[in-house]
C-alpha positions in Angstrom: 1.4 -25.5 -1.0 0.0 -22.9 1.4 -1.4 -19.7 -0.2 0.1 -16.4 1.1 -2.3 -14.3 3.1 -3.9 -11.3 1.4 -4.5 -9.5 4.7 -2.2 -6.6 5.2 -1.8 -7.2 9.0 -0.8 -10.8 8.4 2.1 -9.7 6.2 3.2 -6.4 7.6 3.8 -4.8 11.0 2.7 -1.1 11.0 5.0 1.4 12.5 5.1 5.2 12.8 3.3 7.7 10.6 5.4 9.3 7.8 2.8 11.6 6.3 -0.9 12.2 5.9 -3.4 13.4 3.2 -7.2 13.8 2.9 -7.9 10.2 2.2 -4.7 8.4 3.2 -1.9 8.1 5.6 1.7 6.8 4.9 3.3 4.7 7.6 6.5 2.8 7.9 5.9 -0.9 7.9 8.0 -4.0 8.3 7.4 -7.1 6.2 7.0 -9.9 8.8 8.5 -12.7 6.6 11.7 -10.8 5.7 12.2 -7.9 8.2 12.4 -5.5 5.3 11.1 -1.9 5.8 8.6 -0.3 3.4 6.3 2.8 3.2 2.6 1.8 3.2 0.1 4.2 1.8 -3.1 3.3 3.6 -6.2 4.6 1.8 -9.6 4.7 3.5 -11.8 3.6 0.6 -15.0 4.4 2.4 -14.2 8.1 2.0 -13.7 7.7 -1.8 -16.2 8.5 -4.5 -16.6 6.0 -7.3 -14.4 8.3 -9.5 -11.7 8.5 -6.8 -11.7 4.8 -6.4 -11.1 4.4 -10.2 -8.2 6.9 -9.9 -6.8 4.7 -7.0 -7.0 1.6 -9.2 -5.3 3.5 -12.0 -2.5 4.7 -9.7 -1.8 1.1 -8.6 -1.7 -0.2 -12.2 0.7 2.6 -13.2 2.9 2.1 -10.2 3.2 -1.6 -10.9 4.6 -0.9 -14.4 7.1 1.8 -13.4 10.7 0.7 -13.0 13.2 3.5 -12.8 16.0 4.1 -10.3 14.6 7.5 -9.4 11.0 6.3 -8.7 10.0 4.4 -5.7 8.9 0.9 -6.5 5.5 -0.6 -5.7 6.1 -3.9 -3.9 2.5 -4.9 -2.9 -1.1 -3.8 -3.3 -3.7 -5.2 -1.0 -7.4 -4.4 -1.1 -9.5 -5.1 2.1 -13.0 -4.1 2.9 -12.4 -0.5 4.0 -8.8 0.1 3.1 -6.4 -0.3 0.2 -2.7 -0.6 1.0 0.0 0.4 -1.5 3.4 -0.8 -0.2 6.4 1.2 -1.6 10.2 1.3 -1.2 11.0 3.3 1.9 
């Protein structure tokens, strides 16, 4: 069986910007396999201190565990060389 790709660009098509912060940008994206739309928080990890990177990993762990109708769900988390992608409900 083929392994799914762990590269963000292989799995998602990036669309327009929805918001921006100091270290990240949120963009609408479409999952290529399903056509479903999500919000991708794209974090430039080169700009993060070691402490900020730990906070990012903690945020991803917490988001994976959260399941509540009033909280957006984390669908995917992909770490690449310079960016970390958190894919949430749109």
